[in-house]
N, C-alpha and C positions, 0 to 999 in steps of 0.2 A: 525842568522848571522854564526854559524857553518856550518848550512846546504847548504848555499851559498856557501861558501868556497869549501864545498867538492863538489857541483854540479860543480864549475868551474874546480874544480881539475878533476873530470870524465870527462868533456866536451873537456879539454885540451888532455887527455890520449887518448880519441876517436879519436878526430883530428889528431893526430900523427899516430895512427894507420891506419886510412884512409889515410893518405899521403904515408904512406909505403906500402900498398895494391896498390894503384895507381901506385905507381913508379914500384912495382914487376911485376903488370899486363902489363905495359909499356914497360918493360925488356924482359918479354916473348913474347911479341909482336915482338919487334925487333930482338929476337933470331930466332922465325918463320919466318920471312923475311929474314934473313941471310941465312936460311937453306931452302929457296924456299918454305916455308908451310906458305904464307901471309893468305890463307883464312881459316885458322885452328881455329881461335877467331871469325870468321864472325858470325858464329850461335849463339855464347855468345853474342856477341855486339848487334845483331839483336833483342834478345828479350828483350834489353834494351833501344832501341830507341822509341823515341815517336811516339805514333799512330798519325796519322794525318787524319783529316777530308778531305784535298785538297792536292795534290799533289804539292809540292814547286818549282817544274820544269814548269808544265804547269797549273796548277791552277784547274783543273777537278777535281771533287769527287773521292777520293779512294776508289773502290770496292775491289780490291785485291792489298795489298801493298807489295813491295819488297824492299828489302835493297840495296840500291847502293853505291858504293864507289865512293866518290865525284871525288878523285884523283886515276884511275883506278889501281888494283891489277897488270895489265900485263904491267904498265909503273913504279910500284914500291910503288904503295899507300898501305897504311897499313890498316889492321883490325882495327882500333881504332875508339872510338865512334864519335870522331871529323871528322872523314873520312867518315862517313857512315849515309845515310840518308834514310828514308822508302819515296819510291815515287810510283808513279802508275806503274803497269805492263807495259804499252804502253811506258812510258818513260825510263823505266829501259832497256827494250829490245831494243830500238832506241839508247840510248846512248851506251850501250855496253862497250868498251873498249875505247871509245872516251874520251878526257879530256872534262871538263865542257866548256870550251871556244870552242872547236871544235863541241861539240853537240848543243850549242846555235846558232853557224853560220850555221850548217847544217840544222836544223830544224827551223831556222829562229825565235827562242824563244826570250822571253823579257828578257834581262840580268837584268834590273832593279829589276823586280819582283822577279826573281831567288835570286839575291842578298840580296835583302830585307828579303826573307823567310828564307833562310840560316843563314843571321846576327840574324833573331829571334829565330833560333835554336841554335845559338852559334856554328855554323860550320865555320871552316877554308876553305878556298878555294882559 
């Protein structure tokens, strides 16, 4: 019984520390955005993104993945995990600084497919 209580106490402590760390990282990202250094955290976030077999935009097999800012940095998008996703090189290059909606319209992409894939990944768009 005592070991279970110790385990629960350690678990709560780790959860609190994790929340503090997430808050600090978000504050750092917002500070970088304010200083026009939106891409500073991008490489760190990219390494934490889920590796995908298929591009969440076009559905093709991903040979070379690149991190895309779902809401573009050029329009104020942040380099945070919720705003970044690995996509195929072609989609990333085609999307460029377009919003997701503009990209979908311009290249006649399937909105419902993209929406489903991004929701599965827990992305906000």
